[in-house]
C-alpha positions in Angstrom: 167.3 112.5 8.7 168.8 114.5 11.2 170.1 111.9 13.5 171.0 112.3 17.2 174.6 111.4 16.5 176.4 111.1 13.2 179.5 108.8 14.0 178.4 105.2 13.5 177.3 103.6 16.6 174.3 101.8 18.2 170.9 104.0 17.9 167.3 102.8 18.9 165.1 104.1 16.3 161.1 104.1 16.8 158.7 104.2 14.2 154.8 105.0 14.9 151.8 103.6 13.3 151.5 106.2 10.5 155.2 105.4 9.5 154.5 101.9 8.8 150.7 102.1 8.0 150.8 100.2 4.4 153.2 98.2 2.4 154.8 101.1 0.7 155.6 103.0 3.9 156.9 99.7 5.5 159.4 99.5 2.5 160.1 103.5 3.0 161.2 102.9 6.5 163.1 99.6 5.4 165.0 101.8 2.8 165.7 104.6 5.5 167.1 101.8 8.1 168.9 99.8 5.3 171.2 103.2 4.3 171.7 103.8 7.9 172.9 100.0 8.5 175.3 100.4 5.6 176.7 103.5 6.7 178.1 101.4 9.9 175.4 101.9 12.4 173.9 99.2 14.8 170.2 99.8 14.8 167.4 98.7 17.3 164.2 99.5 15.3 161.3 99.7 17.6 157.8 99.3 15.6 154.1 100.2 16.5 151.1 98.5 14.8 150.4 99.5 11.4 148.1 102.6 10.9 144.9 101.9 12.7 145.3 98.5 13.6 145.1 98.7 17.4 141.7 100.6 17.1 140.4 97.9 14.4 141.5 95.2 16.9 139.6 96.8 19.9 136.5 97.2 17.6 136.7 93.6 16.6 137.0 92.4 20.2 133.8 94.6 20.8 131.7 92.9 18.2 132.8 89.4 19.6 132.1 90.3 23.3 130.2 93.5 24.8 132.4 93.0 27.7 135.6 92.6 25.8 136.9 95.7 27.8 136.7 94.1 31.0 139.0 91.0 29.8 142.3 93.0 30.0 144.8 89.9 29.9 142.8 88.8 26.7 143.0 92.2 25.3 146.4 92.5 25.6 147.0 89.0 23.9 144.9 90.6 21.0 146.5 93.9 20.6 150.1 92.6 20.9 149.7 90.8 17.7 149.9 94.2 15.8 153.3 95.2 16.7 154.1 91.7 15.5 153.0 92.0 12.2 154.8 95.3 11.8 158.1 93.9 12.9 158.1 90.7 10.6 157.1 92.7 7.7 159.6 95.2 8.3 162.3 92.4 8.6 161.4 90.9 5.6 161.5 94.3 3.8 165.1 94.8 5.1 166.1 91.1 4.1 164.9 92.1 0.5 167.5 95.0 0.6 170.3 93.0 1.6 170.1 93.4 5.1 170.1 90.4 7.6 167.5 91.9 10.1 165.6 89.9 12.6 162.2 90.5 14.4 161.9 90.0 18.0 158.8 90.2 20.5 158.7 91.1 24.0 159.5 87.7 25.3 162.6 87.1 23.1 164.4 90.5 24.2 163.2 90.0 27.8 161.0 93.1 28.5 159.7 92.2 31.8 156.7 94.3 33.1 154.3 94.1 36.2 151.1 92.3 35.8 148.9 95.4 35.3 147.3 94.4 32.0 146.9 97.2 29.3 149.0 99.5 31.7 151.8 97.4 32.5 155.2 99.2 33.8 158.6 98.0 32.7 160.6 96.3 35.5 163.7 95.3 33.6 165.2 94.2 30.2 167.1 91.0 30.0 169.1 92.4 26.9 171.7 89.5 26.4 170.1 88.0 23.5 169.3 91.3 21.7 172.8 92.4 22.2 174.1 89.3 20.6 171.8 89.5 17.7 172.7 93.0 17.2 176.5 92.6 17.5 175.9 89.5 14.7 173.3 91.3 12.5 173.4 95.0 12.5 169.6 95.5 12.7 167.2 94.2 14.9 163.4 95.0 14.6 161.5 94.9 18.0 157.9 95.0 19.0 157.0 98.1 20.8 153.9 98.6 23.4 154.2 95.2 24.7 156.0 93.4 27.5 156.0 90.0 29.4 155.4 89.2 33.1 157.4 86.6 35.1 154.8 84.2 34.7 155.1 84.6 30.7 151.9 86.3 30.2 151.9 89.3 27.7 150.9 92.6 28.8 150.7 96.3 27.1 152.0 99.4 28.2 149.1 101.7 27.2 148.5 103.8 24.4 151.7 105.5 23.2 153.9 102.9 24.9 155.9 102.0 21.9 157.6 105.3 22.8 158.4 103.7 26.4 159.5 100.5 24.9 162.1 102.4 22.4 163.3 104.7 25.2 163.7 101.9 27.9 165.7 99.7 25.3 168.0 102.9 24.6 168.6 103.2 28.2 169.5 99.4 28.5 171.8 99.7 25.8 173.2 102.9 26.5 172.8 104.8 23.3 170.5 107.4 21.8 167.0 107.0 21.0 165.1 108.5 17.9 161.3 108.8 17.8 160.0 108.9 14.2 156.2 109.8 13.4 154.3 111.7 10.8 155.3 115.0 12.6 158.4 116.9 12.2 159.4 117.3 15.9 157.9 118.8 19.0 155.6 122.0 18.4 154.6 124.6 21.1 151.2 123.2 20.7 149.6 120.3 18.6 149.4 121.6 15.0 146.2 120.3 14.5 144.6 122.9 17.3 147.2 125.6 16.0 148.5 125.1 12.6 151.0 127.7 13.1 152.6 126.9 16.1 156.3 127.2 16.3 158.3 124.2 16.0 160.7 123.7 18.9 164.3 123.2 18.1 165.1 122.1 21.7 162.9 121.3 24.8 163.8 120.1 28.2 162.9 116.8 29.6 160.9 118.7 32.6 159.0 120.7 30.2 158.4 117.7 27.7 157.0 115.4 30.8 154.8 118.3 31.4 153.5 118.7 27.9 153.0 114.8 27.7 151.3 114.8 31.3 148.9 117.6 30.2 147.6 115.8 27.1 150.2 116.9 24.2 150.3 113.9 22.1 153.9 113.8 21.2 155.8 111.3 23.6 154.4 108.7 26.3 155.1 110.5 29.7 156.6 107.5 31.2 159.0 107.4 28.3 160.0 110.7 28.9 160.3 109.8 32.7 162.9 107.2 31.8 164.7 109.3 29.5 165.2 112.0 32.1 166.2 109.6 34.7 168.7 107.6 32.5 170.1 110.8 30.4 169.0 109.1 27.3 169.7 111.4 24.3 166.5 111.8 22.7 165.5 113.1 19.2 161.9 113.5 17.5 161.6 113.8 13.8 159.5 113.1 10.8 159.7 109.7 8.9 158.7 111.5 5.8 160.9 114.4 5.3 164.5 115.7 6.3 163.1 118.5 7.9 165.0 119.3 11.4 163.4 117.6 14.4 163.5 118.4 18.0 166.3 117.5 20.5 165.0 116.8 24.1 167.7 117.7 26.5 168.8 118.1 30.3 169.0 122.0 30.0 169.0 124.5 27.2 172.1 125.3 25.5 173.5 128.4 27.0 173.2 130.5 23.8 169.5 129.9 23.3 167.2 132.2 24.9 164.9 130.8 27.2 161.2 131.4 26.7 158.9 132.1 29.6 156.4 129.6 27.9 157.5 126.7 25.9 154.4 125.1 25.0 150.5 124.8 25.3 148.6 121.5 26.0 144.7 121.0 25.7 143.1 117.8 27.2 139.6 116.9 27.6 138.6 116.0 31.2 135.6 115.4 33.3 135.0 117.6 36.6 133.8 115.8 39.7 132.2 118.1 42.9 131.9 116.1 46.0 130.0 117.7 48.8 128.9 117.2 52.2 132.1 115.8 53.5 133.3 116.1 57.3 136.6 118.0 57.8 138.6 115.0 58.0 141.9 114.2 56.4 141.7 110.7 57.0 138.2 110.5 55.0 139.7 112.4 52.1 142.7 110.0 51.8 140.0 107.0 51.9 138.4 108.8 48.9 141.5 108.9 46.7 142.9 105.6 47.8 139.3 104.0 46.8 139.2 105.9 43.4 143.1 104.9 42.6 142.1 101.4 43.5 139.3 101.2 40.8 141.6 102.7 38.1 140.1 106.3 38.1 143.1 108.7 37.4 142.7 112.3 39.0 144.4 115.5 38.1 143.3 118.9 39.5 142.3 118.6 43.0 141.1 121.4 45.5 139.5 121.1 48.8 137.2 124.0 50.3 136.0 123.9 54.1 133.0 126.3 55.0 130.9 125.9 58.3 132.3 122.5 59.3 131.8 120.7 55.8 134.3 120.1 52.9 133.8 120.1 49.1 136.5 118.1 47.0 136.6 119.3 43.5 138.6 117.1 40.9 139.3 116.5 37.4 139.5 113.1 36.1 142.1 112.4 33.3 141.1 108.7 32.6 139.4 105.7 34.1 135.8 104.1 33.8 133.5 106.7 35.3 131.0 103.9 36.1 133.2 103.2 39.2 132.7 106.5 40.7 129.6 106.1 42.6 130.7 102.7 43.8 134.0 103.9 44.8 132.4 107.1 46.7 130.0 104.7 48.5 132.6 102.4 49.8 135.0 105.1 50.9 132.1 107.2 52.5 129.7 104.9 54.6 127.6 106.7 56.8 128.4 110.1 55.0 125.4 112.2 53.5 127.3 113.4 50.4 126.4 114.4 47.2 128.2 114.4 43.9 127.8 116.1 40.5 129.7 115.5 37.3 130.5 117.8 34.3 131.8 116.0 31.3 131.8 119.2 29.1 135.3 120.8 30.3 139.1 120.8 29.1 142.3 121.4 30.7 144.4 124.1 29.0 147.9 124.2 30.4 151.0 126.5 29.8 154.4 125.1 30.4 157.8 126.7 30.5 161.1 126.4 32.7 161.3 130.2 32.0 158.5 130.6 34.5 160.7 129.9 37.5 162.8 133.3 36.8 160.3 135.5 34.9 157.6 138.0 36.8 154.0 138.6 35.8 153.3 135.4 34.0 150.2 134.7 35.8 149.1 138.1 35.1 149.6 137.7 31.5 148.2 134.1 31.4 144.7 135.1 33.2 144.7 138.4 31.3 144.9 136.6 27.9 142.0 134.1 28.8 139.8 137.4 30.2 140.4 139.4 27.0 138.6 136.3 25.1 135.7 136.0 27.8 137.1 132.3 28.7 135.3 131.1 31.9 137.9 129.7 34.4 136.3 126.7 36.4 139.5 125.8 38.2 143.2 126.2 38.7 146.4 124.5 39.5 150.1 125.7 39.1 153.7 124.4 39.4 157.1 126.0 39.2 156.8 125.5 35.6 152.9 125.1 34.7 149.9 127.2 34.9 146.7 124.9 34.2 143.0 126.0 34.1 139.9 124.0 33.6 137.5 125.7 30.7 134.3 124.8 29.3 135.1 122.5 26.4 133.6 124.7 23.7 136.3 127.4 25.1 139.0 125.1 24.9 140.4 125.9 21.3 139.8 129.8 21.9 141.9 129.5 25.3 144.7 127.8 23.6 144.8 130.3 21.0 144.7 133.0 23.5 148.0 131.8 25.3 149.8 130.7 22.2 149.4 134.4 20.9 150.1 135.9 24.1 153.5 134.2 24.8 154.6 134.6 20.9 154.3 130.7 20.1 153.1 131.3 16.7 155.2 131.3 13.6 154.4 134.9 11.9 
């Protein structure tokens, strides 16, 4: 491995579901952890559920109750068992190697969260017992993805939440965090979409957060927020090879040339067009608040006014679309509105801190899409991002065009 720090000290290691997918892989992780422990490091090891366990538990719940998705508290009780299995098995494997490891769950480490079941946010970590056990044993194996409310109810942090668990623990302990998976670091694009995508040696927190928020499935966006705010030293690497991974940093090293675009992300979304509204900012606010209150997460928003009427177009990242029309009806009583929904679009985003100082980026971006006859259905920009909505069947072509234009493929 290529750890963030080489001198013995405290480090939080996080292993994803693919890293602990079966008994052999659990034993493999145990051998890595044991070797580092015996070299003098104190290790908090955060684990996800084994392989596709979470998916299987969701399917099991659906086979028992067609309404299982609405029983969020009970689903959290069910899904939290996956990480407990991984943690206890890894602790056993470590004991077989002569390491006095102890497994602990969210309640035992004091991972306090909000009561928003299935998407809870971490409020505090009461780490006294964790520190005591770590000092005494050298290795503590912790369940990722889960927390506990003040009332003692189990919660989960949402898909990818084990990253957030690990980074939050590193922030609480004041130590580096290393995230290990079946991917050897952070790439300029998901290698499953562009196999020749370059691997990045360094990426900034700001860029990583934009990539995560734009659909890149590398790190949980809330975890990156914590790492940035608390300046947690962060590293992403492969469990299964010694290949050098990626460091996430506040700013790039002075000697490293700053690329204009660092990465490209692709995410499926749903486009909603709401028409026939009066030009009234208070009414727009009511619409957005009602959608948020029903768990519908919006992304790209535009408002166009013409002849005294307004149309709002937005994309939906996630949420139960069955709630869309009831939410609009509640927000727009007495308004003669119409809505259309297009569920065949994707968002393609190009991200890079180099955009702030480079000219002509937008021209290159849209020129690359035009050269491939990619239809642009919506646009949004920030200082370090240009994002467009495109037809879903053109998403991969759009990504490839941008990766080629900005030199993000290995030759």
